[in-house]
C-alpha positions as CSV (number, residue, x, y, z in Angstrom):
1,X,25.8,-6.9,-3.6
2,X,26.7,-4.5,-6.5
3,X,25.4,-5.0,-9.3
4,X,26.0,-3.5,-12.6
5,X,23.2,-2.5,-15.1
6,X,24.3,-2.8,-18.8
7,X,22.2,-1.9,-21.7
8,X,19.6,-0.3,-19.9
9,X,17.3,2.0,-21.7
10,X,15.8,5.7,-20.2
11,X,12.3,4.2,-21.1
12,X,12.6,1.2,-19.1
13,X,10.3,0.9,-16.2
14,X,12.6,0.0,-12.5
15,X,11.5,-3.9,-13.0
16,X,12.0,-4.1,-16.5
17,X,16.0,-2.7,-15.4
18,X,15.6,-5.4,-12.5
19,X,14.9,-7.5,-15.4
20,X,17.8,-6.9,-17.3
21,X,20.0,-7.6,-14.4
22,X,18.4,-10.8,-13.3
23,X,19.0,-11.9,-17.3
24,X,22.6,-11.4,-17.2
25,X,23.0,-12.7,-13.7
26,X,21.2,-16.0,-15.5
27,X,23.4,-16.6,-18.2
28,X,26.7,-15.9,-15.9
29,X,25.1,-19.1,-13.7
30,X,24.2,-16.7,-10.7
31,X,21.4,-17.0,-8.8
32,X,18.8,-13.8,-9.5
33,X,17.8,-11.1,-7.2
34,X,14.2,-11.8,-6.0
35,X,11.2,-9.5,-6.0
36,X,7.4,-8.9,-6.1
37,X,6.1,-7.4,-9.1
38,X,2.7,-8.4,-10.8
39,X,0.4,-6.2,-13.1
40,X,3.2,-3.6,-13.2
41,X,0.3,-0.8,-14.2
42,X,0.3,0.8,-10.5
43,X,-2.7,-1.7,-9.3
44,X,-1.6,-4.5,-7.5
45,X,0.7,-3.2,-4.8
46,X,3.5,-6.1,-5.4
47,X,6.0,-4.0,-6.4
48,X,7.2,-2.6,-3.2
49,X,11.2,-1.7,-3.1
50,X,13.1,1.2,-0.8
51,X,14.6,2.9,-4.0
52,X,17.5,5.3,-2.6
53,X,15.9,5.6,1.1
54,X,12.4,6.1,-0.3
55,X,9.1,3.8,-0.7
56,X,8.5,3.6,-4.3
57,X,11.5,6.2,-5.4
58,X,9.5,9.3,-4.0
59,X,8.2,10.4,-7.2
60,X,4.8,11.7,-6.2
61,X,1.7,9.5,-7.0
62,X,4.5,6.7,-8.8
63,X,4.7,3.1,-7.9
64,X,7.7,1.5,-8.4
65,X,6.3,-0.5,-11.8
66,X,5.7,2.9,-13.1
67,X,9.6,4.5,-12.2
68,X,11.0,5.0,-15.3
69,X,15.2,4.7,-15.9
70,X,15.1,8.2,-17.1
71,X,14.8,10.1,-13.5
72,X,18.8,8.2,-13.0
73,X,22.0,9.2,-14.1
74,X,23.7,7.0,-16.3
75,X,26.8,5.3,-13.8
76,X,24.6,6.3,-10.6
77,X,25.0,3.9,-8.0
78,X,20.9,2.4,-7.1
79,X,20.3,1.6,-3.3
80,X,17.5,-1.0,-3.3
81,X,16.0,-2.5,0.2
82,X,12.9,-4.4,1.1
83,X,10.4,-2.7,3.4
84,X,11.8,-2.6,6.8
85,X,9.2,-3.5,9.2
86,X,8.9,-6.0,11.8
87,X,5.2,-6.9,10.2
88,X,6.5,-7.7,7.4
89,X,9.2,-10.2,7.7
90,X,11.2,-10.4,4.6
91,X,11.6,-13.8,2.8
92,X,14.2,-13.6,0.9
93,X,16.0,-10.5,-1.3
94,X,13.8,-8.0,-1.7
95,X,10.6,-10.1,-1.0
96,X,8.9,-9.7,2.2
97,X,5.6,-10.9,3.9
98,X,2.5,-8.3,3.9
99,X,-0.1,-10.9,4.9
100,X,-0.9,-8.9,8.0
101,X,-2.5,-6.6,5.5
102,X,-4.4,-9.3,4.9
103,X,-5.4,-10.5,8.0
104,X,-6.5,-6.4,8.5
105,X,-8.9,-7.2,6.2
106,X,-10.4,-10.4,7.1
107,X,-10.8,-8.8,10.6
108,X,-13.4,-6.4,9.2
109,X,-12.6,-4.6,5.7
110,X,-16.0,-6.1,4.0
111,X,-19.4,-6.2,4.1
112,X,-21.4,-9.0,5.1
113,X,-25.0,-8.2,4.4
114,X,-26.3,-9.8,1.3
115,X,-26.9,-7.4,-1.2
116,X,-28.6,-9.2,-3.8
117,X,-27.9,-8.4,-7.7
118,X,-26.5,-5.5,-9.1
119,X,-29.1,-2.7,-8.3
120,X,-30.1,-0.1,-10.7
121,X,-27.4,2.4,-11.0
122,X,-28.9,5.5,-8.5
123,X,-31.2,2.9,-6.4
124,X,-29.0,3.5,-3.4
125,X,-28.5,7.3,-3.0
126,X,-25.3,8.6,-2.0
127,X,-24.1,12.3,-2.0
128,X,-20.8,13.4,-4.3
129,X,-19.0,14.4,-1.3
130,X,-19.5,10.6,0.4
131,X,-18.8,9.4,-3.2
132,X,-15.9,11.1,-4.2
133,X,-14.2,10.6,-0.7
134,X,-15.2,6.9,-0.9
135,X,-13.5,6.3,-4.2
136,X,-10.1,8.2,-3.1
137,X,-10.3,5.5,0.1
138,X,-10.9,2.7,-2.3
139,X,-7.5,3.9,-4.4
140,X,-5.5,1.9,-1.7
141,X,-3.5,-0.5,-3.0
142,X,-2.1,-2.1,-0.2
143,X,1.5,-1.9,-1.2
144,X,2.7,-0.8,2.3
145,X,5.0,1.8,1.7
146,X,3.5,3.8,4.0
147,X,4.3,1.0,7.0
148,X,7.8,1.1,5.8
149,X,8.4,5.2,5.2
150,X,6.9,5.4,8.6
151,X,9.4,5.3,11.5
152,X,6.5,4.2,14.0
153,X,6.2,1.4,11.2
154,X,2.8,2.1,11.4
155,X,-0.6,0.9,9.2
156,X,-2.6,3.4,9.9
157,X,-2.9,4.8,6.6
158,X,-3.7,1.6,4.9
159,X,-6.1,0.8,7.8
160,X,-7.9,4.1,8.1
161,X,-8.3,4.3,3.7
162,X,-10.1,0.6,4.3
163,X,-12.6,1.7,7.0
164,X,-13.4,4.6,5.9
165,X,-14.1,3.4,1.9
166,X,-16.8,1.3,3.6
167,X,-18.0,3.7,6.7
168,X,-18.9,6.3,3.8
169,X,-21.3,4.1,1.9
170,X,-24.5,3.3,3.1
171,X,-23.4,-0.2,2.6
172,X,-21.0,-0.1,5.3
173,X,-23.0,1.0,7.8
174,X,-24.1,-2.2,9.0
175,X,-21.2,-3.2,10.5
176,X,-19.8,0.1,10.8
177,X,-18.8,0.0,14.5
178,X,-17.8,-4.0,14.6
179,X,-15.3,-2.9,11.4
180,X,-13.4,-0.1,12.8
181,X,-13.2,-2.4,16.2
182,X,-12.1,-5.1,14.6
183,X,-9.6,-4.0,12.2
184,X,-7.7,-1.9,14.8
185,X,-7.6,-4.4,17.0
186,X,-6.1,-6.7,14.5
187,X,-3.3,-4.1,13.4
188,X,-2.2,-3.5,17.0
189,X,-1.9,-7.6,17.2
190,X,0.3,-7.2,13.8
191,X,2.5,-5.3,15.5
192,X,2.2,-2.1,13.3
193,X,3.4,1.3,15.0
194,X,1.4,4.1,16.4
195,X,0.5,7.1,14.3
196,X,2.3,10.3,15.2
197,X,0.9,12.0,12.1
198,X,4.0,12.9,10.5
199,X,2.7,12.8,6.8
200,X,5.5,11.0,5.9
201,X,2.6,7.7,4.8
202,X,0.9,10.5,2.5
203,X,4.2,11.7,0.7
204,X,5.1,8.5,-0.2
205,X,1.6,6.9,-1.0
206,X,1.7,6.0,-4.4
207,X,-2.2,6.9,-4.9
208,X,-1.8,9.7,-2.5
209,X,-4.0,8.7,0.0
210,X,-4.9,11.6,2.3
211,X,-4.1,11.8,6.1
212,X,-7.8,12.8,6.4
213,X,-8.7,9.6,6.2
214,X,-6.8,9.3,9.8
215,X,-8.2,11.6,11.3
216,X,-11.8,10.1,10.1
217,X,-10.7,6.9,11.1
218,X,-10.0,8.1,14.0
219,X,-13.7,9.6,15.0
220,X,-15.4,6.3,13.8
221,X,-13.1,4.5,16.8
222,X,-13.8,6.5,19.2
223,X,-17.5,6.7,18.5
224,X,-17.6,2.9,18.4
225,X,-15.6,2.7,21.7
226,X,-18.6,5.1,23.2
227,X,-21.5,3.1,21.3
228,X,-20.0,-0.1,22.7
C-alpha cells in the first residue's frame, strides 16, 4: 500500500510520523498500519522496521524510534517492511513474532544460582576489562536487526551477546558450559541460519554490538563441547 504522510515535521521521530499517518487513516475510516513500539527511547527494541531496505534505517547506533524525519527529503518515497526471516513470522503489517528470541533466553540466558540479597559494592571482584566487555554485551536490546539484515537470517550476534554477558562475570561461571550449549541448540532448533561473518549484523545493530562476541561465543562453545 502507498500512503501519503502529511503535516510531518522534520523533528518528528519515524514512529511519530507513522502515528500521523495512522491518525489520517482513522479519520477516513480506514484501518491503521500495525507496527510495534513501546519505550520509544531506543531501549526496548520493539520498533523493528526495515526502512528503505535497511533495518532501523541505516543510521549507525540508531533504533527506528530514534530516527528523525529530517534524515529524509520532503516528498521522498519511503519503503517500510517488517523483519523478513522464517524464524520471525509476520503477525500483521509490520508486526512480527520474535518469541524465538525469548525461547533462546529461556534455554540458558540466565543464572539459576541463588545469590541472596544485594551484595556490597566490590564484594565480587571483576576486572575492568571484563566488566566493560560484559556491559557492552548486555547492551543488546534483542530487536532482531541482526537477523533481518543477515543473508542467512543468523541470530549469532544476539546469542553471542547474551552468552558473553554472563560468561564474562563471576556469577555466570557455574552454568557456563551448559548455558552456551543449550542456547546454541535452541537457536538451531528455531531455524536461524549459520553465521558467515559478513559483518552486516554489526553494521545495523542499534547498540553497535561487536562481532568480537561471536568469536568469544565460538570459543565458549568448543570448550564446552570438549568438556562434555
